[in-house]
Every structure is written in C-alpha cells, then in structure tokens.
Gaussian input, Z-matrix of N, CA and C with variables (Angstrom, degrees):
# hf/3-21g

backbone

0 1
 N
 C     1     B1
 C     2     B2     1     A1
 N     3     B3     2     A2     1     D1
 C     4     B4     3     A3     2     D2
 C     5     B5     4     A4     3     D3
 N     6     B6     5     A5     4     D4
 C     7     B7     6     A6     5     D5
 C     8     B8     7     A7     6     D6
 N     9     B9     8     A8     7     D7
 C    10    B10     9     A9     8     D8
 C    11    B11    10    A10     9     D9
 N    12    B12    11    A11    10    D10
 C    13    B13    12    A12    11    D11
 C    14    B14    13    A13    12    D12
 N    15    B15    14    A14    13    D13
 C    16    B16    15    A15    14    D14
 C    17    B17    16    A16    15    D15
 N    18    B18    17    A17    16    D16
 C    19    B19    18    A18    17    D17
 C    20    B20    19    A19    18    D18
 N    21    B21    20    A20    19    D19
 C    22    B22    21    A21    20    D20
 C    23    B23    22    A22    21    D21
 N    24    B24    23    A23    22    D22
 C    25    B25    24    A24    23    D23
 C    26    B26    25    A25    24    D24
 N    27    B27    26    A26    25    D25
 C    28    B28    27    A27    26    D26
 C    29    B29    28    A28    27    D27
 N    30    B30    29    A29    28    D28
 C    31    B31    30    A30    29    D29
 C    32    B32    31    A31    30    D30
 N    33    B33    32    A32    31    D31
 C    34    B34    33    A33    32    D32
 C    35    B35    34    A34    33    D33
 N    36    B36    35    A35    34    D34
 C    37    B37    36    A36    35    D35
 C    38    B38    37    A37    36    D36
 N    39    B39    38    A38    37    D37
 C    40    B40    39    A39    38    D38
 C    41    B41    40    A40    39    D39
 N    42    B42    41    A41    40    D40
 C    43    B43    42    A42    41    D41
 C    44    B44    43    A43    42    D42
 N    45    B45    44    A44    43    D43
 C    46    B46    45    A45    44    D44
 C    47    B47    46    A46    45    D45
 N    48    B48    47    A47    46    D46
 C    49    B49    48    A48    47    D47
 C    50    B50    49    A49    48    D48
 N    51    B51    50    A50    49    D49
 C    52    B52    51    A51    50    D50
 C    53    B53    52    A52    51    D51
 N    54    B54    53    A53    52    D52
 C    55    B55    54    A54    53    D53
 C    56    B56    55    A55    54    D54
 N    57    B57    56    A56    55    D55
 C    58    B58    57    A57    56    D56
 C    59    B59    58    A58    57    D57
 N    60    B60    59    A59    58    D58
 C    61    B61    60    A60    59    D59
 C    62    B62    61    A61    60    D60
 N    63    B63    62    A62    61    D61
 C    64    B64    63    A63    62    D62
 C    65    B65    64    A64    63    D63
 N    66    B66    65    A65    64    D64
 C    67    B67    66    A66    65    D65
 C    68    B68    67    A67    66    D66
 N    69    B69    68    A68    67    D67
 C    70    B70    69    A69    68    D68
 C    71    B71    70    A70    69    D69
 N    72    B72    71    A71    70    D70
 C    73    B73    72    A72    71    D71
 C    74    B74    73    A73    72    D72
 N    75    B75    74    A74    73    D73
 C    76    B76    75    A75    74    D74
 C    77    B77    76    A76    75    D75
 N    78    B78    77    A77    76    D76
 C    79    B79    78    A78    77    D77
 C    80    B80    79    A79    78    D78
 N    81    B81    80    A80    79    D79
 C    82    B82    81    A81    80    D80
 C    83    B83    82    A82    81    D81
 N    84    B84    83    A83    82    D82
 C    85    B85    84    A84    83    D83
 C    86    B86    85    A85    84    D84
 N    87    B87    86    A86    85    D85
 C    88    B88    87    A87    86    D86
 C    89    B89    88    A88    87    D87
 N    90    B90    89    A89    88    D88
 C    91    B91    90    A90    89    D89
 C    92    B92    91    A91    90    D90
 N    93    B93    92    A92    91    D91
 C    94    B94    93    A93    92    D92
 C    95    B95    94    A94    93    D93
 N    96    B96    95    A95    94    D94
 C    97    B97    96    A96    95    D95
 C    98    B98    97    A97    96    D96
 N    99    B99    98    A98    97    D97
 C   100   B100    99    A99    98    D98
 C   101   B101   100   A100    99    D99
 N   102   B102   101   A101   100   D100
 C   103   B103   102   A102   101   D101
 C   104   B104   103   A103   102   D102
 N   105   B105   104   A104   103   D103
 C   106   B106   105   A105   104   D104
 C   107   B107   106   A106   105   D105
 N   108   B108   107   A107   106   D106
 C   109   B109   108   A108   107   D107
 C   110   B110   109   A109   108   D108
 N   111   B111   110   A110   109   D109
 C   112   B112   111   A111   110   D110
 C   113   B113   112   A112   111   D111
 N   114   B114   113   A113   112   D112
 C   115   B115   114   A114   113   D113
 C   116   B116   115   A115   114   D114
 N   117   B117   116   A116   115   D115
 C   118   B118   117   A117   116   D116
 C   119   B119   118   A118   117   D117
 N   120   B120   119   A119   118   D118
 C   121   B121   120   A120   119   D119
 C   122   B122   121   A121   120   D120
 N   123   B123   122   A122   121   D121
 C   124   B124   123   A123   122   D122
 C   125   B125   124   A124   123   D123
 N   126   B126   125   A125   124   D124
 C   127   B127   126   A126   125   D125
 C   128   B128   127   A127   126   D126
 N   129   B129   128   A128   127   D127
 C   130   B130   129   A129   128   D128
 C   131   B131   130   A130   129   D129
 N   132   B132   131   A131   130   D130
 C   133   B133   132   A132   131   D131
 C   134   B134   133   A133   132   D132
 N   135   B135   134   A134   133   D133
 C   136   B136   135   A135   134   D134
 C   137   B137   136   A136   135   D135
 N   138   B138   137   A137   136   D136
 C   139   B139   138   A138   137   D137
 C   140   B140   139   A139   138   D138
 N   141   B141   140   A140   139   D139
 C   142   B142   141   A141   140   D140
 C   143   B143   142   A142   141   D141
 N   144   B144   143   A143   142   D142
 C   145   B145   144   A144   143   D143
 C   146   B146   145   A145   144   D144
 N   147   B147   146   A146   145   D145
 C   148   B148   147   A147   146   D146
 C   149   B149   148   A148   147   D147
 N   150   B150   149   A149   148   D148
 C   151   B151   150   A150   149   D149
 C   152   B152   151   A151   150   D150
 N   153   B153   152   A152   151   D151
 C   154   B154   153   A153   152   D152
 C   155   B155   154   A154   153   D153
 N   156   B156   155   A155   154   D154
 C   157   B157   156   A156   155   D155
 C   158   B158   157   A157   156   D156
 N   159   B159   158   A158   157   D157
 C   160   B160   159   A159   158   D158
 C   161   B161   160   A160   159   D159
 N   162   B162   161   A161   160   D160
 C   163   B163   162   A162   161   D161
 C   164   B164   163   A163   162   D162
 N   165   B165   164   A164   163   D163
 C   166   B166   165   A165   164   D164
 C   167   B167   166   A166   165   D165
 N   168   B168   167   A167   166   D166
 C   169   B169   168   A168   167   D167
 C   170   B170   169   A169   168   D168
 N   171   B171   170   A170   169   D169
 C   172   B172   171   A171   170   D170
 C   173   B173   172   A172   171   D171
 N   174   B174   173   A173   172   D172
 C   175   B175   174   A174   173   D173
 C   176   B176   175   A175   174   D174
 N   177   B177   176   A176   175   D175
 C   178   B178   177   A177   176   D176
 C   179   B179   178   A178   177   D177
 N   180   B180   179   A179   178   D178
 C   181   B181   180   A180   179   D179
 C   182   B182   181   A181   180   D180
 N   183   B183   182   A182   181   D181
 C   184   B184   183   A183   182   D182
 C   185   B185   184   A184   183   D183
 N   186   B186   185   A185   184   D184
 C   187   B187   186   A186   185   D185
 C   188   B188   187   A187   186   D186
 N   189   B189   188   A188   187   D187
 C   190   B190   189   A189   188   D188
 C   191   B191   190   A190   189   D189
 N   192   B192   191   A191   190   D190
 C   193   B193   192   A192   191   D191
 C   194   B194   193   A193   192   D192
 N   195   B195   194   A194   193   D193
 C   196   B196   195   A195   194   D194
 C   197   B197   196   A196   195   D195
 N   198   B198   197   A197   196   D196
 C   199   B199   198   A198   197   D197
 C   200   B200   199   A199   198   D198
 N   201   B201   200   A200   199   D199
 C   202   B202   201   A201   200   D200
 C   203   B203   202   A202   201   D201
 N   204   B204   203   A203   202   D202
 C   205   B205   204   A204   203   D203
 C   206   B206   205   A205   204   D204
 N   207   B207   206   A206   205   D205
 C   208   B208   207   A207   206   D206
 C   209   B209   208   A208   207   D207
 N   210   B210   209   A209   208   D208
 C   211   B211   210   A210   209   D209
 C   212   B212   211   A211   210   D210
 N   213   B213   212   A212   211   D211
 C   214   B214   213   A213   212   D212
 C   215   B215   214   A214   213   D213
 N   216   B216   215   A215   214   D214
 C   217   B217   216   A216   215   D215
 C   218   B218   217   A217   216   D216
 N   219   B219   218   A218   217   D217
 C   220   B220   219   A219   218   D218
 C   221   B221   220   A220   219   D219
 N   222   B222   221   A221   220   D220
 C   223   B223   222   A222   221   D221
 C   224   B224   223   A223   222   D222
 N   225   B225   224   A224   223   D223
 C   226   B226   225   A225   224   D224
 C   227   B227   226   A226   225   D225
 N   228   B228   227   A227   226   D226
 C   229   B229   228   A228   227   D227
 C   230   B230   229   A229   228   D228
 N   231   B231   230   A230   229   D229
 C   232   B232   231   A231   230   D230
 C   233   B233   232   A232   231   D231
 N   234   B234   233   A233   232   D232
 C   235   B235   234   A234   233   D233
 C   236   B236   235   A235   234   D234
 N   237   B237   236   A236   235   D235
 C   238   B238   237   A237   236   D236
 C   239   B239   238   A238   237   D237
 N   240   B240   239   A239   238   D238
 C   241   B241   240   A240   239   D239
 C   242   B242   241   A241   240   D240
 N   243   B243   242   A242   241   D241
 C   244   B244   243   A243   242   D242
 C   245   B245   244   A244   243   D243
 N   246   B246   245   A245   244   D244
 C   247   B247   246   A246   245   D245
 C   248   B248   247   A247   246   D246
 N   249   B249   248   A248   247   D247
 C   250   B250   249   A249   248   D248
 C   251   B251   250   A250   249   D249
 N   252   B252   251   A251   250   D250
 C   253   B253   252   A252   251   D251
 C   254   B254   253   A253   252   D252
 N   255   B255   254   A254   253   D253
 C   256   B256   255   A255   254   D254
 C   257   B257   256   A256   255   D255
 N   258   B258   257   A257   256   D256
 C   259   B259   258   A258   257   D257
 C   260   B260   259   A259   258   D258
 N   261   B261   260   A260   259   D259
 C   262   B262   261   A261   260   D260
 C   263   B263   262   A262   261   D261
 N   264   B264   263   A263   262   D262
 C   265   B265   264   A264   263   D263
 C   266   B266   265   A265   264   D264
 N   267   B267   266   A266   265   D265
 C   268   B268   267   A267   266   D266
 C   269   B269   268   A268   267   D267
 N   270   B270   269   A269   268   D268
 C   271   B271   270   A270   269   D269
 C   272   B272   271   A271   270   D270
 N   273   B273   272   A272   271   D271
 C   274   B274   273   A273   272   D272
 C   275   B275   274   A274   273   D273
 N   276   B276   275   A275   274   D274
 C   277   B277   276   A276   275   D275
 C   278   B278   277   A277   276   D276
 N   279   B279   278   A278   277   D277
 C   280   B280   279   A279   278   D278
 C   281   B281   280   A280   279   D279
 N   282   B282   281   A281   280   D280
 C   283   B283   282   A282   281   D281
 C   284   B284   283   A283   282   D282
 N   285   B285   284   A284   283   D283
 C   286   B286   285   A285   284   D284
 C   287   B287   286   A286   285   D285
 N   288   B288   287   A287   286   D286
 C   289   B289   288   A288   287   D287
 C   290   B290   289   A289   288   D288
 N   291   B291   290   A290   289   D289
 C   292   B292   291   A291   290   D290
 C   293   B293   292   A292   291   D291
 N   294   B294   293   A293   292   D292
 C   295   B295   294   A294   293   D293
 C   296   B296   295   A295   294   D294
 N   297   B297   296   A296   295   D295
 C   298   B298   297   A297   296   D296
 C   299   B299   298   A298   297   D297
 N   300   B300   299   A299   298   D298
 C   301   B301   300   A300   299   D299
 C   302   B302   301   A301   300   D300
 N   303   B303   302   A302   301   D301
 C   304   B304   303   A303   302   D302
 C   305   B305   304   A304   303   D303
 N   306   B306   305   A305   304   D304
 C   307   B307   306   A306   305   D305
 C   308   B308   307   A307   306   D306
 N   309   B309   308   A308   307   D307
 C   310   B310   309   A309   308   D308
 C   311   B311   310   A310   309   D309
 N   312   B312   311   A311   310   D310
 C   313   B313   312   A312   311   D311
 C   314   B314   313   A313   312   D312
 N   315   B315   314   A314   313   D313
 C   316   B316   315   A315   314   D314
 C   317   B317   316   A316   315   D315
 N   318   B318   317   A317   316   D316
 C   319   B319   318   A318   317   D317
 C   320   B320   319   A319   318   D318

   B1=1.4528
   B2=1.5281
   B3=1.2949
   B4=1.4553
   B5=1.5264
   B6=1.3474
   B7=1.4684
   B8=1.5177
   B9=1.3231
   B10=1.4610
   B11=1.5155
   B12=1.3043
   B13=1.4562
   B14=1.5264
   B15=1.3090
   B16=1.4612
   B17=1.5255
   B18=1.3329
   B19=1.4575
   B20=1.5230
   B21=1.3192
   B22=1.4587
   B23=1.5235
   B24=1.3062
   B25=1.4603
   B26=1.5097
   B27=1.3312
   B28=1.4706
   B29=1.5202
   B30=1.3438
   B31=1.4646
   B32=1.5237
   B33=1.3173
   B34=1.4560
   B35=1.5274
   B36=1.3138
   B37=1.4623
   B38=1.5180
   B39=1.3368
   B40=1.4667
   B41=1.5310
   B42=1.3282
   B43=1.4640
   B44=1.5272
   B45=1.3154
   B46=1.4656
   B47=1.5249
   B48=1.3070
   B49=1.4591
   B50=1.5225
   B51=1.3102
   B52=1.4629
   B53=1.5345
   B54=1.3111
   B55=1.4642
   B56=1.5246
   B57=1.3424
   B58=1.4650
   B59=1.5305
   B60=1.3218
   B61=1.4622
   B62=1.5259
   B63=1.3054
   B64=1.4675
   B65=1.5235
   B66=1.3128
   B67=1.4582
   B68=1.5184
   B69=1.3207
   B70=1.4588
   B71=1.5145
   B72=1.3259
   B73=1.4591
   B74=1.5129
   B75=1.2976
   B76=1.4576
   B77=1.5265
   B78=1.3206
   B79=1.4641
   B80=1.5234
   B81=1.3099
   B82=1.4559
   B83=1.5279
   B84=1.3307
   B85=1.4583
   B86=1.5123
   B87=1.3387
   B88=1.4670
   B89=1.5266
   B90=1.3281
   B91=1.4561
   B92=1.5202
   B93=1.3230
   B94=1.4684
   B95=1.5274
   B96=1.3321
   B97=1.4660
   B98=1.5185
   B99=1.3107
   B100=1.4789
   B101=1.5259
   B102=1.3110
   B103=1.4582
   B104=1.5235
   B105=1.3127
   B106=1.4648
   B107=1.5231
   B108=1.3439
   B109=1.4652
   B110=1.5223
   B111=1.3242
   B112=1.4553
   B113=1.5313
   B114=1.3408
   B115=1.4614
   B116=1.5216
   B117=1.3192
   B118=1.4501
   B119=1.5183
   B120=1.3220
   B121=1.4610
   B122=1.5194
   B123=1.3399
   B124=1.4662
   B125=1.5358
   B126=1.3515
   B127=1.4550
   B128=1.5150
   B129=1.3261
   B130=1.4626
   B131=1.5303
   B132=1.3318
   B133=1.4594
   B134=1.5186
   B135=1.3199
   B136=1.4608
   B137=1.5241
   B138=1.3283
   B139=1.4501
   B140=1.5238
   B141=1.3206
   B142=1.4514
   B143=1.5235
   B144=1.3205
   B145=1.4598
   B146=1.5202
   B147=1.3130
   B148=1.4600
   B149=1.5224
   B150=1.3343
   B151=1.4600
   B152=1.5182
   B153=1.3233
   B154=1.4548
   B155=1.5152
   B156=1.3086
   B157=1.4595
   B158=1.5221
   B159=1.3336
   B160=1.4637
   B161=1.5227
   B162=1.3545
   B163=1.4592
   B164=1.5258
   B165=1.3294
   B166=1.4649
   B167=1.5252
   B168=1.3189
   B169=1.4662
   B170=1.5270
   B171=1.3351
   B172=1.4700
   B173=1.5394
   B174=1.3200
   B175=1.4727
   B176=1.5074
   B177=1.2922
   B178=1.4619
   B179=1.5210
   B180=1.3359
   B181=1.4598
   B182=1.5102
   B183=1.3348
   B184=1.4638
   B185=1.5234
   B186=1.3202
   B187=1.4679
   B188=1.5192
   B189=1.3109
   B190=1.4611
   B191=1.5212
   B192=1.3439
   B193=1.4517
   B194=1.5110
   B195=1.3215
   B196=1.4562
   B197=1.5240
   B198=1.3207
   B199=1.4603
   B200=1.5236
   B201=1.3318
   B202=1.4631
   B203=1.5213
   B204=1.3433
   B205=1.4643
   B206=1.5243
   B207=1.3410
   B208=1.4660
   B209=1.5162
   B210=1.3284
   B211=1.4641
   B212=1.5258
   B213=1.3380
   B214=1.4659
   B215=1.5305
   B216=1.3511
   B217=1.4602
   B218=1.5204
   B219=1.3244
   B220=1.4659
   B221=1.5254
   B222=1.3344
   B223=1.4634
   B224=1.5277
   B225=1.3277
   B226=1.4663
   B227=1.5264
   B228=1.3338
   B229=1.4626
   B230=1.5289
   B231=1.3240
   B232=1.4464
   B233=1.5159
   B234=1.3107
   B235=1.4536
   B236=1.5329
   B237=1.3183
   B238=1.4572
   B239=1.5236
   B240=1.3285
   B241=1.4598
   B242=1.5181
   B243=1.3415
   B244=1.4665
   B245=1.5282
   B246=1.3283
   B247=1.4663
   B248=1.5266
   B249=1.3589
   B250=1.4670
   B251=1.5239
   B252=1.3335
   B253=1.4666
   B254=1.5181
   B255=1.3356
   B256=1.4610
   B257=1.5212
   B258=1.3216
   B259=1.4690
   B260=1.5221
   B261=1.3123
   B262=1.4544
   B263=1.5270
   B264=1.3153
   B265=1.4657
   B266=1.5233
   B267=1.3466
   B268=1.4572
   B269=1.5154
   B270=1.2895
   B271=1.4549
   B272=1.5154
   B273=1.3153
   B274=1.4710
   B275=1.5254
   B276=1.3265
   B277=1.4631
   B278=1.5287
   B279=1.3467
   B280=1.4662
   B281=1.5198
   B282=1.3238
   B283=1.4612
   B284=1.5251
   B285=1.3419
   B286=1.4655
   B287=1.5274
   B288=1.3092
   B289=1.4519
   B290=1.5067
   B291=1.3105
   B292=1.4620
   B293=1.5182
   B294=1.3050
   B295=1.4696
   B296=1.5281
   B297=1.3400
   B298=1.4669
   B299=1.5182
   B300=1.3226
   B301=1.4608
   B302=1.5208
   B303=1.3381
   B304=1.4552
   B305=1.5425
   B306=1.3432
   B307=1.4703
   B308=1.5232
   B309=1.3167
   B310=1.4529
   B311=1.5230
   B312=1.3290
   B313=1.4556
   B314=1.5253
   B315=1.3347
   B316=1.4569
   B317=1.5225
   B318=1.3076
   B319=1.4657
   B320=1.5040
   A1=108.71
   A2=115.54
   A3=120.96
   A4=109.83
   A5=115.99
   A6=119.85
   A7=109.85
   A8=116.06
   A9=121.31
   A10=107.99
   A11=115.88
   A12=120.68
   A13=108.94
   A14=116.88
   A15=122.34
   A16=107.14
   A17=116.20
   A18=120.29
   A19=111.07
   A20=115.45
   A21=119.73
   A22=107.94
   A23=116.89
   A24=120.89
   A25=112.34
   A26=116.90
   A27=120.66
   A28=111.35
   A29=117.57
   A30=120.72
   A31=110.79
   A32=116.30
   A33=120.74
   A34=110.78
   A35=116.61
   A36=120.72
   A37=110.55
   A38=117.17
   A39=120.85
   A40=112.22
   A41=118.04
   A42=122.28
   A43=112.74
   A44=117.28
   A45=121.15
   A46=110.90
   A47=114.77
   A48=120.74
   A49=108.27
   A50=118.28
   A51=118.65
   A52=110.69
   A53=115.63
   A54=120.85
   A55=108.78
   A56=117.79
   A57=119.41
   A58=110.21
   A59=116.64
   A60=120.85
   A61=112.35
   A62=117.26
   A63=120.50
   A64=112.16
   A65=118.14
   A66=121.96
   A67=111.70
   A68=115.66
   A69=121.54
   A70=113.27
   A71=114.76
   A72=121.89
   A73=108.72
   A74=116.14
   A75=121.62
   A76=108.40
   A77=115.42
   A78=120.55
   A79=108.24
   A80=116.00
   A81=121.56
   A82=109.67
   A83=116.44
   A84=121.10
   A85=115.06
   A86=117.79
   A87=121.46
   A88=111.12
   A89=115.03
   A90=121.30
   A91=105.98
   A92=118.96
   A93=122.60
   A94=107.76
   A95=115.75
   A96=121.77
   A97=110.30
   A98=115.07
   A99=123.66
   A100=113.35
   A101=118.74
   A102=120.88
   A103=112.72
   A104=115.92
   A105=123.88
   A106=106.84
   A107=116.71
   A108=121.58
   A109=110.78
   A110=115.66
   A111=122.73
   A112=108.24
   A113=116.22
   A114=119.95
   A115=108.04
   A116=115.81
   A117=120.96
   A118=112.81
   A119=115.65
   A120=120.86
   A121=111.55
   A122=116.54
   A123=121.20
   A124=111.97
   A125=117.13
   A126=121.55
   A127=114.15
   A128=117.11
   A129=121.65
   A130=109.83
   A131=115.11
   A132=121.73
   A133=108.69
   A134=115.52
   A135=122.24
   A136=108.73
   A137=115.31
   A138=120.76
   A139=108.81
   A140=115.37
   A141=122.25
   A142=105.37
   A143=117.42
   A144=121.34
   A145=110.65
   A146=115.16
   A147=121.93
   A148=108.30
   A149=116.76
   A150=120.46
   A151=108.73
   A152=115.64
   A153=121.62
   A154=108.37
   A155=116.00
   A156=122.53
   A157=111.27
   A158=115.61
   A159=120.25
   A160=111.91
   A161=117.21
   A162=119.92
   A163=109.72
   A164=116.32
   A165=122.41
   A166=108.43
   A167=117.74
   A168=118.55
   A169=110.01
   A170=114.96
   A171=119.98
   A172=109.96
   A173=115.38
   A174=120.80
   A175=107.57
   A176=119.79
   A177=129.08
   A178=114.22
   A179=118.75
   A180=121.26
   A181=114.16
   A182=117.28
   A183=120.12
   A184=111.28
   A185=117.23
   A186=120.23
   A187=112.63
   A188=117.24
   A189=120.10
   A190=114.40
   A191=118.33
   A192=118.97
   A193=115.79
   A194=117.76
   A195=120.63
   A196=112.36
   A197=114.92
   A198=122.69
   A199=107.37
   A200=116.95
   A201=121.59
   A202=108.70
   A203=115.38
   A204=121.68
   A205=109.54
   A206=114.85
   A207=121.40
   A208=108.61
   A209=114.65
   A210=122.14
   A211=107.81
   A212=117.42
   A213=121.68
   A214=110.25
   A215=114.94
   A216=122.13
   A217=109.46
   A218=115.84
   A219=121.08
   A220=111.85
   A221=117.26
   A222=121.94
   A223=109.79
   A224=118.15
   A225=119.41
   A226=113.38
   A227=117.45
   A228=119.06
   A229=113.19
   A230=117.78
   A231=121.57
   A232=112.28
   A233=116.70
   A234=127.54
   A235=112.32
   A236=114.51
   A237=122.18
   A238=109.41
   A239=115.18
   A240=122.96
   A241=108.97
   A242=116.15
   A243=121.77
   A244=110.35
   A245=116.19
   A246=122.18
   A247=112.07
   A248=117.03
   A249=118.58
   A250=111.82
   A251=114.94
   A252=121.92
   A253=105.73
   A254=118.43
   A255=120.84
   A256=112.24
   A257=118.15
   A258=122.30
   A259=108.05
   A260=116.02
   A261=121.50
   A262=109.55
   A263=116.39
   A264=118.69
   A265=107.65
   A266=115.42
   A267=119.37
   A268=113.89
   A269=119.58
   A270=121.09
   A271=113.06
   A272=114.73
   A273=122.25
   A274=113.41
   A275=118.85
   A276=120.57
   A277=113.29
   A278=117.28
   A279=121.65
   A280=110.01
   A281=117.41
   A282=121.11
   A283=112.09
   A284=116.89
   A285=120.49
   A286=111.96
   A287=117.24
   A288=121.89
   A289=116.11
   A290=117.22
   A291=119.86
   A292=111.67
   A293=117.27
   A294=118.89
   A295=111.59
   A296=117.09
   A297=120.01
   A298=105.73
   A299=115.16
   A300=120.19
   A301=110.60
   A302=116.19
   A303=124.32
   A304=113.55
   A305=117.98
   A306=119.60
   A307=111.76
   A308=115.61
   A309=122.76
   A310=106.76
   A311=116.89
   A312=121.89
   A313=108.44
   A314=116.09
   A315=121.01
   A316=108.04
   A317=115.29
   A318=119.87
   A319=107.90
   D1=133.45
   D2=-178.15
   D3=-80.15
   D4=136.10
   D5=177.64
   D6=-69.32
   D7=137.32
   D8=175.14
   D9=-98.99
   D10=139.89
   D11=178.67
   D12=-81.11
   D13=125.54
   D14=175.23
   D15=-93.91
   D16=126.85
   D17=-178.94
   D18=-74.08
   D19=138.50
   D20=171.31
   D21=-76.66
   D22=169.09
   D23=177.74
   D24=-57.56
   D25=-43.20
   D26=178.96
   D27=-64.39
   D28=-42.18
   D29=179.70
   D30=-64.09
   D31=-39.18
   D32=179.08
   D33=-63.72
   D34=-45.57
   D35=178.78
   D36=-61.05
   D37=-39.54
   D38=179.62
   D39=-63.66
   D40=-25.43
   D41=-179.05
   D42=-82.83
   D43=-16.86
   D44=-174.20
   D45=-82.97
   D46=141.44
   D47=173.07
   D48=-91.49
   D49=155.41
   D50=177.50
   D51=-66.16
   D52=142.42
   D53=176.82
   D54=-77.87
   D55=140.44
   D56=178.64
   D57=-67.37
   D58=134.39
   D59=-177.48
   D60=-64.67
   D61=-31.52
   D62=-178.20
   D63=-102.32
   D64=16.63
   D65=179.79
   D66=-80.81
   D67=-171.69
   D68=176.36
   D69=75.39
   D70=-159.40
   D71=-178.15
   D72=-142.74
   D73=126.35
   D74=176.22
   D75=-142.42
   D76=154.14
   D77=177.54
   D78=-135.99
   D79=127.63
   D80=178.07
   D81=-57.42
   D82=129.09
   D83=176.59
   D84=85.34
   D85=2.89
   D86=-178.76
   D87=-129.41
   D88=146.50
   D89=162.71
   D90=-80.70
   D91=135.03
   D92=177.88
   D93=-126.96
   D94=122.66
   D95=-176.99
   D96=-139.93
   D97=167.81
   D98=165.78
   D99=64.24
   D100=42.08
   D101=-179.71
   D102=-68.27
   D103=138.38
   D104=175.91
   D105=-132.28
   D106=122.01
   D107=-171.80
   D108=-112.27
   D109=140.89
   D110=174.39
   D111=-137.37
   D112=142.96
   D113=175.80
   D114=-84.62
   D115=124.62
   D116=-177.52
   D117=-85.05
   D118=168.39
   D119=177.29
   D120=-65.81
   D121=-15.61
   D122=176.85
   D123=-82.91
   D124=1.00
   D125=179.90
   D126=82.36
   D127=-3.86
   D128=178.65
   D129=-94.30
   D130=163.01
   D131=178.51
   D132=-100.80
   D133=127.57
   D134=-177.28
   D135=-111.72
   D136=119.48
   D137=178.13
   D138=-103.03
   D139=129.94
   D140=171.92
   D141=-107.54
   D142=128.50
   D143=-174.14
   D144=-143.58
   D145=159.69
   D146=173.12
   D147=-87.37
   D148=141.96
   D149=172.58
   D150=-144.16
   D151=150.62
   D152=171.71
   D153=-152.55
   D154=155.67
   D155=-173.21
   D156=-64.52
   D157=141.22
   D158=174.48
   D159=-73.63
   D160=-2.19
   D161=170.45
   D162=-67.38
   D163=-21.09
   D164=176.23
   D165=-99.79
   D166=147.30
   D167=175.90
   D168=-68.66
   D169=159.94
   D170=178.37
   D171=-49.22
   D172=-52.02
   D173=176.79
   D174=-123.82
   D175=125.63
   D176=13.12
   D177=-97.10
   D178=20.84
   D179=-177.08
   D180=-53.00
   D181=-40.18
   D182=-178.94
   D183=-64.44
   D184=-27.54
   D185=-179.59
   D186=-76.06
   D187=-35.14
   D188=-171.62
   D189=-109.70
   D190=-14.10
   D191=-174.74
   D192=-126.92
   D193=5.56
   D194=-174.85
   D195=-77.54
   D196=145.64
   D197=173.18
   D198=-140.43
   D199=162.44
   D200=-178.76
   D201=-102.35
   D202=129.98
   D203=-179.83
   D204=-121.44
   D205=161.78
   D206=175.39
   D207=-119.02
   D208=135.70
   D209=176.22
   D210=-130.86
   D211=156.41
   D212=-173.09
   D213=-129.19
   D214=146.55
   D215=176.48
   D216=-145.02
   D217=157.49
   D218=174.03
   D219=-80.88
   D220=-18.44
   D221=-178.87
   D222=-128.93
   D223=153.75
   D224=-177.96
   D225=-64.17
   D226=-27.71
   D227=-178.24
   D228=-86.65
   D229=-6.53
   D230=178.00
   D231=89.81
   D232=-170.82
   D233=13.62
   D234=-76.50
   D235=151.94
   D236=179.55
   D237=-100.92
   D238=145.65
   D239=178.46
   D240=-114.32
   D241=130.13
   D242=179.09
   D243=-57.72
   D244=136.01
   D245=176.93
   D246=-115.16
   D247=-49.69
   D248=-173.68
   D249=-167.47
   D250=161.33
   D251=168.09
   D252=-87.02
   D253=124.88
   D254=-178.79
   D255=-102.05
   D256=-29.97
   D257=174.78
   D258=-137.47
   D259=109.73
   D260=179.82
   D261=-80.03
   D262=160.47
   D263=173.33
   D264=-67.06
   D265=150.09
   D266=-171.37
   D267=-110.91
   D268=-24.73
   D269=178.72
   D270=105.52
   D271=160.18
   D272=-173.99
   D273=-66.12
   D274=-16.94
   D275=-178.99
   D276=-71.46
   D277=-13.25
   D278=179.48
   D279=-104.15
   D280=147.69
   D281=-177.56
   D282=-60.25
   D283=-31.08
   D284=-179.75
   D285=-110.72
   D286=14.98
   D287=-171.12
   D288=-72.23
   D289=-11.11
   D290=179.82
   D291=-111.60
   D292=22.48
   D293=-178.93
   D294=-148.35
   D295=47.54
   D296=173.47
   D297=-80.91
   D298=83.45
   D299=-166.01
   D300=-156.69
   D301=155.45
   D302=170.46
   D303=63.67
   D304=61.23
   D305=179.92
   D306=-69.70
   D307=147.15
   D308=172.65
   D309=-129.22
   D310=116.44
   D311=-174.68
   D312=-108.18
   D313=130.19
   D314=175.31
   D315=-129.16
   D316=155.76
   D317=179.09
   D318=-137.10

C-alpha cells in the first residue's frame, strides 16, 4: 500500500485560494444557513438554504421559523440572488412543521 501524504496545517493553508468577499448568499434581516448547491441544466448554480427572520433569536428561531429558499448564481462561489421560497414553514399542527430546515439537494 502506498503511503499518502497528510497535509500539515501550513500546507493546507498554502493550497487554499482566497474566498471572494462578495461571494456566498446573504439576505438582509434573515439568518441564512445550511446551503446545498447543485448545477442546473441551465448552467447556473442553484442554492437551497434555510432562512429565518432575525426578529427571532438564532435558537430556537431555526426550529420554529425556518423555511427553505432557492437562490441562483453564475458561479459556484456566488454571489447568489434570492429567487423564491420553495418550502414554507408549516406550523406546530404538523409532525414536521417545526423543522423546515437543513436542505440536502442531490442530482
């Protein structure tokens, strides 16, 4: 079996490119977490993410106010632009109504 080289912390940092300052996805007035990105047939990158209002605290806000949104970018690193709410929060009367959160998108 061939030995694999394990990178040291310094070597790992040397391999990383700088992150774009205006990349990613953010929305004024919302917490945005749990992004999952897929490249669409349109050639664009579609991010599905959890968001909830900053009027709610981080915890337990994500449990009771989270919804899933879709945002789009021309590049995987963004910036992403909000497109739509794809799964709204449903309410405590439903078994899953307090956890519209943490999307995982596969294609």
